N, C-alpha and C positions, 0 to 999 in steps of 0.2 A: 249555431244561432248567432248570426252577426247583428247584434243590436247595439250593444255598448259594452265596455269592459265591466261595468256594474249593471248587469242585466236587470236586477231586481230593485226597482225604485218605487217610491211612494207617488201618489198622484200629485202631491205638492212639489215634487222635485223630479220632473220628467226631463231627461236630457233633450236638447234641441233636436238632435239626430233622430231620436225616437218619435218626437212629435211629427217631424217631416215624413218619417216612414209610415206612421199611422195615416197621415193625409194621403200619401202616395198609394198605399194599399187600398184605402177607402175609395180613391178615384178609380183605380183599376177595377175594383169590385163593382163599382157602379156601371162599368162598361161590360165586364165579363167576370162572373164569379169563378169560372174555371181558370182564367188567367191569374186571378188573385190567389187561388189555391196553389197553383203551380209555383208562383213566386214565393209564397210563404214556406212551402215545402223545401225549396232551395235554401231559403234563409235559415231554416231550422237545421239544415245539414252543413252549414258554412260557419266554422269556428272563426273567432277573431284571432288572428295569428300574432303572437307576441313578437315584437321586433327584437332580434338578437343583437345585443350591443357588445361592446368590448368586455365589459365585466362578466357577461354571460359566457362568452368564448373563453375567457381566462379560466373560469371555473370548469367548464367542460374539458379543457385541456389538462386538468389534473387527473383525468382518467383516459381511457382508450375508447375511441369511437369506431364502431362497425357500421357498415351500410348494408342493409338487407333489402332486396327487391321483393316486395310482398304485395300481392293484389294490385299491381300497377303503381304502387307507391315506393319511393325510395325512403326507407325508414332508417333514421340514424339512432343507433343504440349505444348508450354509454355503459362501459364496464369499468368499475372502479373498486379497488381493494382486492383482497384475496381471502380465501376461506370458504365457508359455506355460502352457496349462492342464494341471494334474496332478490326476487323480482319486485320492482317498485313501479307504480303507475301514477302519473299525474292526472289532473282533471281537464275538463273542457275549457277552451279559451286560455290554456296555460302552456307550460312546457316543463321539461325536466328540471330546469334551474329553480323553479318554484319549490322543488322538493329537496333543495340542497342541504337544509339543516338536518333533515332526517337521513339523507344519504350519507353525509359526512359523519354523523353519529354512528351509523351502522358500520361504516368503514373503520372507524376508530375502535369499534367493538370486535373487529376481526372478521367481518362479513365481506363477501364480494357482491356488490350491487350490480344488477342488470336492469337498466331503465331506458326505454325508448322515449324519444319525442314522437308522440303518436302522429299518424297521417294528418296533414293540414295544420300541424302544430309545430312551433319552434323551428328546428333545423330540418325537419322532414318535409317531403314534397306533398303536394295535393291542395285542392281547393274545397272539394266537397267530400264528406264522409258521414256515414250513418252508423247507428248503433251496431247493426249486424256486421258491417265491414270492420269496425273497431274490434269486435269480438274475434273475427277471423284473423285479423292481423296479430292480436295478442296471442291467439292460439298458436300460430306459426312461430312467433318469437319464443314462447314457452317451450315448445317442442324442440326448437333448434338449439337452445342453450341447455335444455335439460339433457340432451344427448351428450353434451360436453362435461357438464357437472350437474348432478341432480338438484333440481329446484324444489325445495320442500317448504319454503316460506315466502309469503307474499305480503307486501304493504301497499295499500292503495289510498287514493284521495279522490273524493267527489265522484264524478262520472267515470273516472278511471276504474273505480271499484265495480260499478255496474257492468262495464264492458269486460272486465277481467272475470267476473263470475259467469258471464255469458260464454266466455272462452273456455272456462273450466267445465261448463255444462256440455259444450261441444266435444271436449276431450272425453268426458264421461260417456257420452253416447257412442264413441268409437272404441271404448274399452281399451284405451292405450296402456300397454304394459310398460312398466318402468317409470310411470309418472305418478307421484304420490305426494300431495300437499299435506303437510302436518299442521302448520299454523298459518293463520292469515289475520291481518289487521286492516280494517277499513275506516278511514276518517271521513266524516261528513258525506256519507254516501246516499244518493237518491235511491229509494227502494221501490218506488211505484212509478208508472208512466205519468201520473198526474203531477208528480214532483217536478218533472221537466216540461211536459206539454202545457200544464196549467199555467205556470208562470209566463211561458212564452206567449200563450194566447191572451192572457190578461195584459201583459206589457204592451203588446201591439194592438190591444183593443179590437181583436178580430171579431167580425160578425159571426153569428151562429152558423151560417152556411159555410163560411170559409174555415172556421174552427173545425166543423164536422168533416170537411174535405181534407184538412190537414191530418186529423186523427186517422181517417181512412187510409191515407197514403202511408203514414208511418206504420200503421198496422199491417199494411201490405208488405212492407219491408220485412217485418218479423215473420209473416206467413211464408215469405220466400225462404226462410231458414227453417221452415217446418214447425213453427210455434205461433202462439197467439202473442199479441202485444204484451199482455201481462207476463207471459212466460219468457219475455226478453228482459225482464227486470227481476231483481232479487226476490221480490215478494212471490213470484210465480215459479221459482226454481226449487220446488219442493223435492223433486227427485235428486237433485244435486245435494241438498242439505240432508236428506234422509240417508243417502248412500255414502256420501263422502263426509265422514264424521271428523273432519279436521277441527282443531281448536280455533274458534273464530271469535274475535273481539271487535266490537263496534265502538268507535270513539266519536263523540259529537259535542260541539259547543252549544250551550243553551241560547246564545245570542246570534245564532246562524240565521241570517235573513235571506240567504240564497237557497240553501237546502235545509229546511226545518228539521230540528232534532226529532220531530214526530216521525220522521222516516226511520230512524234507528229504533224508536219505541215500537212502531208497528212491526218491524222485522223481528225484533226480539220477542215480541208477544206471539208472533206466528210460529217461530222456530225457537222454542224455549231453552234449547241447549246453547244458544249463542250468548256470549258475554257482552256486557255493555258498561261504558263509563261516560258520564256526562260532565262537561267542564263549564262551570258557572261563568257567564260573561264572555266566553270565547266566541268570536265570529267565524265566518267561513274561511277567511284568509289567515286568521290568527292561529288556527289550530296546527298548521304544518310547521310552525316555528316555535311553539310553546314548549318550554323545557319539560314540564310535567307530562305533556302528551308524548314527547319523544322518549322519555324514560319509560312510560307505559308500553310503548311500542317495543322497545328493546327487551323489557322484562317478559313481555308476552312471547316474543320469539324465542327467548331462552327458556320458556316453560316455567317461569318463576311466579306467575300470577294466574289466578283464576277468578273470574267475576261471574256474577249471576244476574239474571234479568229482573231481579226484585225491584231495583230502583227504576228500571224501565217501566214496570207495571205501575209503580207509584206515580211516575211522571205522566203516564198515559191517562191516569184518572183526572189530570188537570185539563185534558182536552175535551 
């Protein structure tokens, strides 16, 4: 969704670029609603690529980078550290560098981190990518590295968690032998389609017709993978959560204006065996570098903590 680096804005502080985009889409819509729908669908599938600078490259060079050709993309995957393999996923409009605090902490604890820059992000190739394609790419990455060293633990951030769960569900459907996730942690994860589509539609002030057309197109992408749109998001992955009883912890900041903590509340109330922790005052970008959050990630991977959805239900009562 190429809108701005801070996609989620108030009406009092709308970036100039978004204002122009609203006007442009409105003008196109006045001529052809079909053309406007086609345009916004492309925009929805076009991440803002973080420009890789010298400081990014310096950090990436502290590990080893593999290049995998997957689904027509050249995907660069960072391998760093030694020991048990942990798959790490960054979010939309981001790159692996954004996860450096968590990655370095995991390496210091004796883990080997496997982390791609997802297609159209960071150092990897591509311009357009959708939810299903991200799931397909993650699936291939997981299976590729699992064949070398079993991947039993996963850490994800934002939309990276949504796409990773989709990949795990694809693997579940194939009954892959030798692939067994034991523990997973997701930070600030969108759990429903509305968490992503809703903010996009509101930010661009899309008309009812254009918004309906966008939803229809994105639903068609999910249907191409043999699932409904809801089933492409965590809230609809009931078979995955029922069958794969891995220990799962959701972490969310209460001040997250991008992906509301209500997403974790909803998911934990739906699948009550999931653990939750909420961090007062942390925003969407703060959570990946907060010391207490990183400590919780490590403890969960080590099997030293168990949480319950009690607080999630308490927080849910506030909505």
